[in-house]
Structure formats: structure tokens, C-alpha cells
PyMOL CGO cylinders between C-alpha atoms (Angstrom):
from pymol import cmd
from pymol.cgo import CYLINDER

trace = [
    CYLINDER, 7.92, -18.00, 17.18, 9.30, -18.05, 20.54, 0.3, 1, 1, 1, 1, 1, 1,
    CYLINDER, 9.30, -18.05, 20.54, 11.96, -20.80, 19.84, 0.3, 1, 1, 1, 1, 1, 1,
    CYLINDER, 11.96, -20.80, 19.84, 12.84, -19.73, 16.66, 0.3, 1, 1, 1, 1, 1, 1,
    CYLINDER, 12.84, -19.73, 16.66, 13.83, -16.28, 17.80, 0.3, 1, 1, 1, 1, 1, 1,
    CYLINDER, 13.83, -16.28, 17.80, 15.84, -17.80, 20.90, 0.3, 1, 1, 1, 1, 1, 1,
    CYLINDER, 15.84, -17.80, 20.90, 17.76, -20.30, 18.45, 0.3, 1, 1, 1, 1, 1, 1,
    CYLINDER, 17.76, -20.30, 18.45, 18.49, -17.18, 16.11, 0.3, 1, 1, 1, 1, 1, 1,
    CYLINDER, 18.49, -17.18, 16.11, 19.80, -15.04, 19.14, 0.3, 1, 1, 1, 1, 1, 1,
    CYLINDER, 19.80, -15.04, 19.14, 21.79, -17.92, 20.54, 0.3, 1, 1, 1, 1, 1, 1,
    CYLINDER, 21.79, -17.92, 20.54, 23.47, -18.77, 17.25, 0.3, 1, 1, 1, 1, 1, 1,
    CYLINDER, 23.47, -18.77, 17.25, 23.92, -15.09, 16.14, 0.3, 1, 1, 1, 1, 1, 1,
    CYLINDER, 23.92, -15.09, 16.14, 24.84, -13.34, 19.16, 0.3, 1, 1, 1, 1, 1, 1,
    CYLINDER, 24.84, -13.34, 19.16, 26.01, -15.17, 21.98, 0.3, 1, 1, 1, 1, 1, 1,
    CYLINDER, 26.01, -15.17, 21.98, 29.81, -15.96, 22.45, 0.3, 1, 1, 1, 1, 1, 1,
    CYLINDER, 29.81, -15.96, 22.45, 29.41, -17.66, 25.87, 0.3, 1, 1, 1, 1, 1, 1,
    CYLINDER, 29.41, -17.66, 25.87, 27.85, -20.98, 25.81, 0.3, 1, 1, 1, 1, 1, 1,
    CYLINDER, 27.85, -20.98, 25.81, 26.83, -20.66, 29.62, 0.3, 1, 1, 1, 1, 1, 1,
    CYLINDER, 26.83, -20.66, 29.62, 24.19, -18.13, 29.09, 0.3, 1, 1, 1, 1, 1, 1,
    CYLINDER, 24.19, -18.13, 29.09, 20.60, -19.38, 28.87, 0.3, 1, 1, 1, 1, 1, 1,
    CYLINDER, 20.60, -19.38, 28.87, 17.97, -17.20, 27.12, 0.3, 1, 1, 1, 1, 1, 1,
    CYLINDER, 17.97, -17.20, 27.12, 14.20, -17.36, 28.07, 0.3, 1, 1, 1, 1, 1, 1,
    CYLINDER, 14.20, -17.36, 28.07, 11.51, -15.02, 26.95, 0.3, 1, 1, 1, 1, 1, 1,
    CYLINDER, 11.51, -15.02, 26.95, 12.13, -12.61, 29.56, 0.3, 1, 1, 1, 1, 1, 1,
    CYLINDER, 12.13, -12.61, 29.56, 15.98, -12.57, 29.27, 0.3, 1, 1, 1, 1, 1, 1,
    CYLINDER, 15.98, -12.57, 29.27, 17.11, -9.00, 28.97, 0.3, 1, 1, 1, 1, 1, 1,
    CYLINDER, 17.11, -9.00, 28.97, 18.81, -8.82, 25.67, 0.3, 1, 1, 1, 1, 1, 1,
    CYLINDER, 18.81, -8.82, 25.67, 20.03, -5.15, 25.03, 0.3, 1, 1, 1, 1, 1, 1,
    CYLINDER, 20.03, -5.15, 25.03, 20.47, -4.06, 28.48, 0.3, 1, 1, 1, 1, 1, 1,
    CYLINDER, 20.47, -4.06, 28.48, 22.48, -7.17, 29.54, 0.3, 1, 1, 1, 1, 1, 1,
    CYLINDER, 22.48, -7.17, 29.54, 24.79, -6.75, 26.37, 0.3, 1, 1, 1, 1, 1, 1,
    CYLINDER, 24.79, -6.75, 26.37, 23.69, -9.67, 24.40, 0.3, 1, 1, 1, 1, 1, 1,
    CYLINDER, 23.69, -9.67, 24.40, 22.32, -7.54, 21.66, 0.3, 1, 1, 1, 1, 1, 1,
    CYLINDER, 22.32, -7.54, 21.66, 23.85, -4.29, 20.35, 0.3, 1, 1, 1, 1, 1, 1,
    CYLINDER, 23.85, -4.29, 20.35, 22.59, -1.60, 17.97, 0.3, 1, 1, 1, 1, 1, 1,
    CYLINDER, 22.59, -1.60, 17.97, 23.77, -3.31, 15.06, 0.3, 1, 1, 1, 1, 1, 1,
    CYLINDER, 23.77, -3.31, 15.06, 22.50, -6.77, 16.10, 0.3, 1, 1, 1, 1, 1, 1,
    CYLINDER, 22.50, -6.77, 16.10, 19.05, -5.03, 16.22, 0.3, 1, 1, 1, 1, 1, 1,
    CYLINDER, 19.05, -5.03, 16.22, 19.57, -4.63, 12.13, 0.3, 1, 1, 1, 1, 1, 1,
    CYLINDER, 19.57, -4.63, 12.13, 20.20, -8.33, 11.76, 0.3, 1, 1, 1, 1, 1, 1,
    CYLINDER, 20.20, -8.33, 11.76, 17.38, -9.24, 14.25, 0.3, 1, 1, 1, 1, 1, 1,
    CYLINDER, 17.38, -9.24, 14.25, 15.18, -7.16, 12.24, 0.3, 1, 1, 1, 1, 1, 1,
    CYLINDER, 15.18, -7.16, 12.24, 16.30, -8.71, 8.81, 0.3, 1, 1, 1, 1, 1, 1,
    CYLINDER, 16.30, -8.71, 8.81, 15.78, -11.92, 10.34, 0.3, 1, 1, 1, 1, 1, 1,
    CYLINDER, 15.78, -11.92, 10.34, 11.98, -11.30, 11.59, 0.3, 1, 1, 1, 1, 1, 1,
    CYLINDER, 11.98, -11.30, 11.59, 11.06, -9.96, 7.76, 0.3, 1, 1, 1, 1, 1, 1,
    CYLINDER, 11.06, -9.96, 7.76, 12.54, -13.05, 6.33, 0.3, 1, 1, 1, 1, 1, 1,
    CYLINDER, 12.54, -13.05, 6.33, 11.44, -15.92, 8.83, 0.3, 1, 1, 1, 1, 1, 1,
    CYLINDER, 11.44, -15.92, 8.83, 8.01, -14.10, 9.72, 0.3, 1, 1, 1, 1, 1, 1,
    CYLINDER, 8.01, -14.10, 9.72, 7.37, -11.94, 7.13, 0.3, 1, 1, 1, 1, 1, 1,
    CYLINDER, 7.37, -11.94, 7.13, 6.72, -9.08, 9.19, 0.3, 1, 1, 1, 1, 1, 1,
    CYLINDER, 6.72, -9.08, 9.19, 8.39, -5.56, 8.27, 0.3, 1, 1, 1, 1, 1, 1,
    CYLINDER, 8.39, -5.56, 8.27, 8.77, -3.88, 11.49, 0.3, 1, 1, 1, 1, 1, 1,
    CYLINDER, 8.77, -3.88, 11.49, 9.73, 0.11, 10.84, 0.3, 1, 1, 1, 1, 1, 1,
    CYLINDER, 9.73, 0.11, 10.84, 13.11, 1.04, 11.96, 0.3, 1, 1, 1, 1, 1, 1,
    CYLINDER, 13.11, 1.04, 11.96, 11.79, 3.61, 14.58, 0.3, 1, 1, 1, 1, 1, 1,
    CYLINDER, 11.79, 3.61, 14.58, 9.96, 0.60, 16.44, 0.3, 1, 1, 1, 1, 1, 1,
    CYLINDER, 9.96, 0.60, 16.44, 13.46, -1.42, 16.98, 0.3, 1, 1, 1, 1, 1, 1,
    CYLINDER, 13.46, -1.42, 16.98, 14.35, 0.08, 20.09, 0.3, 1, 1, 1, 1, 1, 1,
    CYLINDER, 14.35, 0.08, 20.09, 15.16, -0.95, 23.44, 0.3, 1, 1, 1, 1, 1, 1,
    CYLINDER, 15.16, -0.95, 23.44, 11.72, -0.65, 24.90, 0.3, 1, 1, 1, 1, 1, 1,
    CYLINDER, 11.72, -0.65, 24.90, 10.53, -2.74, 21.97, 0.3, 1, 1, 1, 1, 1, 1,
    CYLINDER, 10.53, -2.74, 21.97, 13.25, -5.24, 21.89, 0.3, 1, 1, 1, 1, 1, 1,
    CYLINDER, 13.25, -5.24, 21.89, 14.87, -5.84, 25.26, 0.3, 1, 1, 1, 1, 1, 1,
    CYLINDER, 14.87, -5.84, 25.26, 13.47, -9.31, 25.71, 0.3, 1, 1, 1, 1, 1, 1,
    CYLINDER, 13.47, -9.31, 25.71, 12.05, -12.29, 23.35, 0.3, 1, 1, 1, 1, 1, 1,
    CYLINDER, 12.05, -12.29, 23.35, 8.45, -11.42, 24.68, 0.3, 1, 1, 1, 1, 1, 1,
    CYLINDER, 8.45, -11.42, 24.68, 8.66, -7.83, 23.69, 0.3, 1, 1, 1, 1, 1, 1,
    CYLINDER, 8.66, -7.83, 23.69, 10.01, -8.87, 20.46, 0.3, 1, 1, 1, 1, 1, 1,
    CYLINDER, 10.01, -8.87, 20.46, 6.95, -11.18, 19.92, 0.3, 1, 1, 1, 1, 1, 1,
    CYLINDER, 6.95, -11.18, 19.92, 4.67, -8.58, 21.10, 0.3, 1, 1, 1, 1, 1, 1,
    CYLINDER, 4.67, -8.58, 21.10, 6.13, -6.08, 18.66, 0.3, 1, 1, 1, 1, 1, 1,
    CYLINDER, 6.13, -6.08, 18.66, 5.95, -8.68, 15.46, 0.3, 1, 1, 1, 1, 1, 1,
    CYLINDER, 5.95, -8.68, 15.46, 2.41, -9.19, 16.34, 0.3, 1, 1, 1, 1, 1, 1,
    CYLINDER, 2.41, -9.19, 16.34, 1.57, -5.68, 15.80, 0.3, 1, 1, 1, 1, 1, 1,
    CYLINDER, 1.57, -5.68, 15.80, 2.35, -6.16, 12.27, 0.3, 1, 1, 1, 1, 1, 1,
]
cmd.load_cgo(trace, "trace")
């Protein structure tokens, strides 16, 4: 799950190839992902992992790192 999420984020949202993403990289607070990107991420999670995450749960607090996203996915 971790590798798939990191690959998706790199392929969909990164414009700078010099940035490395780890499970603890700040995604939203660093500007890698914005509010529009959260929708794409949410749809990817639903499609790839068959997990439907409610819109109110897709927040900075829950999605600012891959580790937080995995924790969120595991709740559903």
C-alpha cells in the first residue's frame, strides 16, 4: 500500500523530480498536494484499495503524509 501511494503521488502531483517522498513527507503542508489533489487521491484510494473514505475525513490532519493516509485507509 505504501509503495502504491508513493508512486501515485509522485506520478500525479510532483513536478520537481528532485523531491523524494517517504512515508513521513509532509504532503499538504509542504504544497505537494492541494485541496483539488485530495479529490484525486480519494478516488485513487477507492479504486485501488476498495476503500470509501468519507469527504469530511479527507483533511490535512488525516492526509498530510503517506503514513497518515495509510492509517486513514485502515480505518475503513
